[in-house]
N, C-alpha and C positions, 0 to 999 in steps of 0.2 A: 669677487669669483664665486659667491655659490647660485645666485642668478644666472649667469653663462653656464656652468654646470649642471644646472637642474634642468635650462632648456636644451644642452645638448641631449641628458638624458631621454628628453621627449624625441628627439629629433631620430635619436637609437631607436626606444619604442616605436616609432611611426615609419620606420625603415623595415624593421623587422616585421611589423602588421603587415605591411602594406604591400613587400617583396619578399615574404617565405619561399613564393616560389621560385626564386632567383639563388637560392641559399647555396645551391653547388655553385655557382657561377661566382659570387662572390669570393666563396673561398678560394675559388682557382684564381682569383685577380690578388687577394690579398698574398697569398703564394708566389705569384707573378712578380708583384710587386716587393716583394722582399728585399733588401739592400742586397744580399747574397747573389741575386740575380742575375746584378750589373756584372760580378762575376765571373759565374756558371753559363748564362746565356746569352748576354748581350755582349759581352768582351768577344767569345769565339765568333760568332757571327757578325760585327762591324770588322774584326781583325781580318775574315774571309775575304771582306767587299775591299777596305781601305786598311791600310795599317794603322797611317795616322789617328784615325777616327778611333779603331780600337785601342791606341795606346793613348788616346785622348780619355776613351773609357774608365780604362783604369785607372789614370790619375784620376778624373774630378770625383769617382765613386768612392776612392779612400780618404779623398780631403774634404768632401760631401759628410762622408760617414763617419772620419773624427770630429768634425765640427758640431755633429747632428749630436756625439757622446758629448764633448764639451757645453754646448747650450742644454743638455738636460740634467747637466750635475749642477748647473744654476740656477735653471731656472724650477726646478722640482712639480713640474707639472703632476699632475693625479690622472690615472688610470681611468677609466667608466666604471669597470667590471669590482673596482675595489671601494673606489669612492660610496656608491650607491650604500655599501655596510658602513662605511667608515663616516657620512656624514649623521649621521643619525636622523634625517627626515624622514626615513619611511618606516614604516610600523609595516604589521603582518596583511592588514587592509590596505595598507596604499604602494605598496610596492611596484614596480614599474615592472610591464609584462614583457620580461627582456632573459634572453638566456646566455651561456656563454660556446663559446667551441675550442676546439682544440687551439687553434691560433689566438686564442684569445688573449692566455694569463701568462703576456710578456713580462720581465721581471724589471725593464728598465724604468724610470721616468718617462711621464708619455708627451712631454713639450720640448722642442716640435715634432712632431713625426716623423720620424725616420724613413718608412718607406714613402711617404710624401715628399720628403728631402732629397732623399738620393734617387730617387725617379725622377723628380724635375730638372736635376741635377743632370744626370745622367742622359736620358732622353732630350735632352733641350741638346745636348753634343750631337745626336743622332741624327735629328729632326730639321736643324739648324744646316746640317753639309748636307743631307738627302735635299735638305730645298733649296741649295743652293747647284748643287748636281741638277738637278730637274731643271731649274731658271734659264741654267748654260746652256739647258738640249733645246729648250722649248720658249725661251724668252717670256712665258704665258706667267702675269702673276696668280692667277686665280690658279693657276693647275702647279703651280709652285708653293700656292698658299696652303694647300692639300694636307702635306705631312705636319703643319702648325695643328691644324685642326685636329686630326690625331692626337698629337700630342696634348691637346688640351683634354678630349675627348679619354687619354689613357690616363689622367690625373685625375679626373674625374672621378674614373671607374675605382680607381686606386684608396683616391680618399673617401669615397662611400664607403668601401668595403671596411675600411676601419674603422668607420665610427658602426656600421653595419656590425659586428664582432666584438665591439662593445670596447675596443684596442685603444680609440682615440674619444674625443670631444672634436666636435667643427673645427673652434678655431686653433686648435693644435694643428691638424691638415690643413689648414688656409697658411697657418704659421709655415709650417713644412714646404708647402709648393711655392710659396714667393719666397723664401730662402733658398731652396733649391734653383730656384730659375734664376734667380740673383748669380749665383754662384755657378752655372751653369754659363752663363754669357757673360761672368766676367774668366771663370778658367779655362774657357775653350781655346784663348788665345794663347795660354801657356803650357802648349804642351811640351811634355819634356823628352821630346824625339830623339836619340841621336846624343844624351847625358851620357856621360862615363859613370861606369857602376857605383864608384866614391858617391856619387850625388845621391843616388837611390838610397844608399847605407845613410847615411847622414842623414839625410831626408826621413826617412823611418825610424831613427833614432831621436832624431829631435821630437818626432809625434810623438813619440811612445813617453818618451823624458819632459816632454811637459802637460801630456795627460799625467803622469807620475807626481810630479809636480804639483799642478792641481788638486789631487786626489789628498795628495798630504796634507797642502797648504787648507782644506778645506773639513778635515779631521782636524788641525791642529783648532781653529776655528769652532771647533765641537759640531758639526756639523756630519750629520750621521747619514754617509755616501750608500748605503745600503739598507735605508730605508722603504725603498720600493722593492726591494727583493721581499721584506716579511711580509708585506700587505699583498702583494702577489700571493706567496705561499697562502695567507691568513683565509684569502678571499675567493681564493679558485677551488670551482669547483671538483676539481680535479686532480689529484698528487702527481698523475705524468703529466698533464700538461706545463706542468712548469719544467722550460727547458732551458739546463742553462747557456748555450747558442746564443740563448736573449739578453742577457746578462751586459754591462756594458763592456767589460775589457773582453768581452770576446768578441765584438764589433773590431777593437782594436787592435788584438792580433793581428784578423785577417788585414786590416788594413794596411800595416806595417810590412807583414808576410808579403800582401798582392805587389807594396813596391820593392821591395828588395828583389820577388821573383820577376817583375819588369825589367829590373835592371840587373841582371844574371843574364834573362835572355836577350836582352840589347849589345851586352858586354862578349858573348858566347859567340852569337853571330848578328853584326853591327846591322849587318841588309838585307839578312835574310834570305831565301832562296827563290830563285827567280823559277816558277815552280807554274805548269798550263793550272787551266781549270781544273781539268778530272781531278790532277791531284791534289789537287787545294781543297775540291770538294771533300777527297776521301779522307785529305787532313784532318779538316773540319768533323767530319761523322766520327774519326776515332779518336778525336781530343772531348770533343760532346760527349761520347759512350763513357770515357775513362772519367770524365770531371763529375757526371751524374751516379757514377760507382761509387767512385771515390768517397761524394756527401753524403751517399746513401751508407756509410761504414758505421756500423756503432763502438765511438771512440770511448773510452776511458773516463770518468768524471773525477775519480780519488785517483794519487790526490792534484788538485784544483792546477797545480802546477805542469802538470803532464797535459792534461785537455787544451791548455793555451797554445799549448806548443805544436799542437795536430792546426791542420787547415780546415776550416767551414766544420766545423765540429756539430752534431746533432747527438742528441738523447737527453734523458732528465737529468734533475735533479734529487737530493733525496725528499723522498715523497713527505712529506711532513704538513700537511694543510692543516687550520685552522678550523674555525666555528664557520661552517658552513651557511649561510641566508638563505632565506627561502625561497628568493627567486634563483637561488644555482641550480635547483633541484631538477629543471629540466633539463638535459643535454638538449646540445646540437644535433 
């Protein structure tokens, strides 16, 4: 793997050198490709247009992010920003000319890319529904292929942004895209629309319990599942860039909570309300603003149990970065 990692660092170095003028663009793209965006942005807008597609977005996002967590625990993928220092292959004269950004220092393992995997799965649900709708109206394969072209463009942009900020190696991005696409195709036909609340509660508990069992099993085998957090703290150039909401269990609580919330919504009002477009648009605007401000709330990080019981957490963890290597001195 050393050759693969070294090649990935060269790719990241080339991207930062050749596309430095697009830095703000890449940072915006990586923000929009965050798995949280599926719940905060994609879901409200898709539900506004199509209830079934909106439900599918939450369903696919939760399952794909949970599977990404499992894969990361098993595959132990490195991340570029810490591998450069940990590898021991570079000295002061041969350090790659790369630097970190506020979004770089994620604390979970790197393989496969969660941004790429969840984006590929969720947006497949959206574009396949849109493509089918366009074809039913135009009967044109060319026009109905436009959403799929946009899909490929979005995946490429998210993948490049992850490499650019040193969050992932190229092979991790490719693995995430392919896995996410497979999940999107598979799960699109299993939308739990109209299911009872007990189904969502049981499924959520099942996801949580299975993840905890895997966690305990790995620790019993002598695997340090928190190894990546230590490396992130050690090699991140700024302590405040280490965020607890990038830790594996943060995504797990988000996914389980989203599924229970989806079940409660359908249980409370199974058929929803038949509202005119103006009222639905107003509801979309109000809910989007509400989600935006809830996401910006500074949530407590101590004790961690309190943090994990909050939706869509933001904020930092204890700031104890270790030795900062030479290539970290330049800020993003």
